[in-house]
N, C-alpha and C positions, 0 to 999 in steps of 0.2 A: 503494498500499499504506500503511494506515494503522498505525504504530507504535503500542502500548498500551504505558503503563507503568502500573505500579502506584500509589498513594496514597504509599506507604513510600519507592518508588522515587522518586516527583517530589520527596519533602519531602527526601529526602537531594540528589539532583538541585538542587534548590533553594538547598540552604545551599551549594553548592557552586561553585553561579553566584555570590551574594551575595559568598562568600570570593574568588572568581578576583575579581571587579570590586573589592574593597578591596585584593587583595594586589597587584593588577597596574596598577589606573589610580589606586589611594587615593580611589576613589567609593562611597560608599555609596548602595545600592539598597535598596527596599523589598519585600517580598515578592511584591505584585502583580507590580511591574517582572519583578522572576529568574521570574516565572511565565510573562510574556512572552516573554522572552528565550529562555527552555526552549523554550515551544510553538513559538517559531517555526524553531528549533533542530531540535526534534523531527520537524517536519512539512515543513522544507526539506533539510536536509542528512542526518539520523539513517538515511532512507532510500540513497542512496546509500554510506554507512559501510557501512550492512547488507547490501547488495549486494555490496561488494567482500568482505566478511569469508566471504561464501557463495561467493563464488567461488573465495577463496584456500582453503577446507575442500574445497570440489571439487578443485582440483588436488593437494590433501594429500594426499586422499582416494585420489584414482586412484592417484598414485603407491603407496600401500601398497598396494592391490588388485595393482599390477603386481609388486609383489615380492613378493605372497603365490604369483603365478602362479610366479613363477619359482623358489619352495620348492617347490612342487608338483611341479613339472616335471622334478626332480631324481630 
């Protein structure tokens, strides 16, 4: 699954990557390097995070549906 991010989101995330490297590692990185890091995360890590979030939401929604079922059986 390919995760797509808008240009506005990409710019915001790029700035967060740059800030992360500066704040946590005292290392200045270029926009190009930040884009490479961001692209790697989006390609290799984001799908697992996305799938976990979807599974968590399914569990939550199933609980809500069960609660509705209990209300209507009364």
